ZAZA-832665 format. One line per 8 residues: number of its first residue (from 1); their letters; for each residue z, x, y of N, C-alpha, C, O, CB. Coordinates in steps of 0.1 Angstrom, whole numbers. Glycine has a CB too. Example, Ala and Ser with C-alpha at 12.3 -4.5 7.8 and 13.67 -1.06 7.14 Angstrom:
2
1 = as = 78/132/-57/78/123/-45/78/132/-33/85/142/-33/90/113/-45 | 71/128/-22/71/137/-11/79/129/0/80/134/11/57/141/-6;
***
This chain:
80
1 = mhlivrfp = -387/486/-367/-380/475/-373/-365/476/-369/-360/487/-367/-382/475/-388 | -358/465/-369/-344/465/-366/-336/457/-376/-342/449/-384/-342/459/-351 | -323/458/-376/-314/451/-385/-303/445/-376/-296/453/-369/-309/460/-396 | -301/432/-377/-290/425/-371/-280/422/-382/-284/415/-391/-295/413/-363 | -268/426/-380/-257/424/-390/-246/416/-383/-241/420/-372/-252/437/-396 | -241/405/-389/-230/398/-385/-219/400/-396/-220/395/-407/-233/383/-383 | -209/408/-392/-198/412/-401/-188/400/-403/-186/393/-393/-191/424/-397 | -182/399/-415/-172/388/-416/-160/391/-408/-157/402/-405/-168/387/-431;
9 = papypawk = -153/380/-404/-141/382/-395/-131/391/-402/-128/390/-414/-135/369/-391 | -125/400/-394/-115/409/-399/-107/413/-386/-113/413/-375/-120/422/-407 | -95/417/-388/-88/422/-376/-96/434/-370/-98/444/-376/-73/428/-379 | -101/431/-357/-110/440/-351/-106/455/-350/-114/464/-354/-113/435/-337 | -94/458/-346/-90/472/-345/-92/480/-358/-97/491/-359/-76/473/-340 | -87/474/-369/-89/481/-382/-103/481/-387/-108/491/-392/-80/473/-393 | -110/470/-385/-125/470/-388/-132/481/-380/-140/488/-386/-131/456/-385 | -130/482/-367/-137/491/-359/-134/506/-363/-143/514/-363/-133/489/-344;
17 = adfdahae = -121/509/-366/-118/522/-371/-126/526/-384/-131/537/-385/-103/523/-373 | -126/516/-393/-134/518/-405/-149/520/-402/-155/528/-408/-131/507/-415 | -154/511/-394/-168/512/-390/-172/526/-384/-182/532/-388/-171/501/-380 | -163/530/-375/-166/543/-368/-165/555/-378/-172/565/-377/-156/546/-357 | -156/553/-388/-154/564/-398/-166/566/-407/-168/576/-414/-141/561/-406 | -174/555/-408/-186/556/-417/-199/557/-409/-210/554/-415/-186/543/-425 | -199/563/-397/-211/565/-390/-221/574/-397/-233/571/-396/-208/570/-376 | -216/584/-403/-225/594/-410/-232/587/-421/-244/590/-424/-217/606/-415;
25 = drdqsglg = -225/578/-429/-231/571/-440/-243/562/-434/-253/562/-441/-221/563/-447 | -241/556/-423/-251/548/-417/-263/556/-413/-275/553/-416/-246/540/-405 | -260/568/-407/-271/577/-403/-279/581/-415/-291/582/-414/-265/589/-395 | -272/585/-426/-279/589/-438/-287/578/-445/-295/581/-453/-269/596/-447 | -283/566/-441/-290/554/-447/-301/549/-438/-306/538/-440/-280/543/-449 | -306/557/-429/-317/554/-420/-314/544/-409/-323/537/-405/-328/549/-429 | -302/543/-405/-298/533/-395/-293/540/-383/-284/549/-384/-288/523/-400 | -297/536/-371/-292/541/-358/-286/529/-351/-293/519/-348/-303/548/-350;
33 = llqlwrsa = -273/530/-347/-267/519/-340/-272/518/-326/-271/528/-319/-251/521/-340 | -277/507/-322/-282/505/-309/-272/497/-300/-270/501/-288/-295/497/-309 | -265/487/-306/-255/479/-299/-245/473/-308/-249/469/-319/-263/469/-290 | -233/472/-304/-222/466/-311/-216/455/-302/-213/459/-290/-212/476/-317 | -214/443/-307/-208/433/-299/-196/427/-306/-195/427/-318/-219/422/-296 | -187/421/-298/-176/412/-303/-179/398/-298/-184/396/-287/-162/417/-299 | -177/389/-306/-178/375/-302/-169/371/-291/-157/375/-291/-176/365/-314 | -174/364/-281/-166/360/-270/-156/349/-274/-145/348/-268/-175/355/-258;
41 = dapdrala = -160/341/-284/-152/330/-289/-143/333/-301/-133/326/-303/-160/318/-292 | -146/344/-308/-139/348/-320/-138/363/-320/-146/370/-327/-146/342/-333 | -129/369/-313/-128/383/-310/-127/392/-323/-129/404/-322/-117/386/-301 | -124/386/-334/-124/394/-347/-138/395/-354/-139/401/-364/-113/389/-356 | -148/388/-348/-161/388/-353/-169/399/-346/-169/400/-334/-168/375/-352 | -177/407/-354/-185/417/-348/-200/415/-352/-202/411/-363/-180/431/-352 | -209/419/-343/-223/419/-346/-229/432/-342/-224/438/-332/-230/407/-338 | -238/437/-350/-244/450/-346/-259/449/-347/-265/442/-355/-239/461/-356;
49 = lfevhdra = -266/457/-338/-280/458/-339/-283/473/-342/-279/482/-335/-287/454/-325 | -291/475/-352/-295/488/-357/-310/490/-356/-317/481/-358/-290/491/-371 | -314/502/-353/-328/506/-355/-329/511/-369/-321/519/-374/-332/517/-344 | -339/507/-376/-341/510/-390/-352/521/-391/-363/519/-387/-345/497/-398 | -348/532/-396/-357/544/-398/-363/544/-412/-373/550/-415/-351/557/-394 | -355/538/-422/-359/538/-436/-354/525/-442/-343/524/-445/-353/551/-443 | -364/516/-444/-360/503/-449/-353/503/-462/-343/496/-464/-372/494/-450 | -358/511/-472/-351/511/-485/-337/516/-484/-328/511/-490/-360/519/-494;
57 = aaqgwldr = -335/527/-476/-322/533/-475/-313/523/-468/-301/522/-471/-322/546/-467 | -318/516/-458/-310/507/-450/-306/495/-460/-295/490/-459/-318/501/-438 | -315/491/-468/-312/480/-478/-301/485/-487/-292/477/-491/-324/476/-485 | -301/497/-491/-291/503/-500/-277/502/-493/-267/499/-499/-294/517/-504 | -277/506/-480/-264/506/-473/-259/491/-472/-247/489/-474/-266/511/-458 | -268/482/-469/-265/468/-468/-259/463/-481/-249/456/-482/-277/459/-463 | -266/466/-492/-261/462/-505/-247/468/-508/-238/461/-514/-271/467/-516 | -244/480/-504/-231/486/-506/-221/479/-498/-209/476/-503/-231/501/-503;
65 = qqalhgai = -224/476/-486/-215/469/-477/-211/455/-482/-200/451/-482/-221/467/-463 | -221/448/-488/-219/435/-493/-210/436/-506/-202/427/-509/-232/428/-496 | -212/446/-514/-204/448/-526/-189/451/-522/-180/447/-529/-210/459/-535 | -187/458/-511/-174/462/-507/-167/451/-499/-155/449/-501/-174/475/-499 | -174/444/-491/-168/435/-481/-172/421/-483/-167/412/-475/-171/440/-467 | -179/417/-493/-183/403/-494/-196/400/-486/-203/409/-482/-172/394/-490 | -198/388/-485/-210/383/-478/-211/388/-464/-202/386/-456/-211/368/-478 | -222/395/-461/-225/399/-447/-238/393/-444/-248/394/-451/-226/415/-446;
73 = dadfvrpa = -239/386/-433/-251/380/-428/-260/390/-421/-255/396/-411/-248/367/-419 | -271/393/-426/-280/403/-420/-294/399/-421/-299/392/-430/-278/417/-427 | -302/404/-411/-316/401/-410/-324/413/-406/-320/419/-395/-319/389/-401 | -334/417/-413/-343/428/-409/-353/420/-399/-359/410/-403/-351/435/-421 | -356/425/-388/-364/418/-378/-374/428/-372/-372/440/-371/-355/412/-367 | -385/422/-367/-395/429/-359/-397/422/-346/-395/410/-345/-409/430/-367 | -401/429/-336/-404/422/-323/-415/411/-325/-425/414/-333/-409/432/-312 | -414/400/-319/-424/390/-320/-436/392/-310/-445/384/-310/-418/376/-317;
***
């Protein structure tokens, strides 16, 4: 299973520093970062693809992110 997350716009350099600083929290929440993208049309928007190792722990991480940063658009996905 994977998780696709579209983070709300924020100044990218500050957002990226904060994102990198919390890598251990994501790891402990059952998430492995596979890819990180910046929007070509809105460079302060970031999207991430994670491999999910523990759905419940990943949902907890997502809930915490939404509580701290507001609405985050995210989808748990499986290959079709």
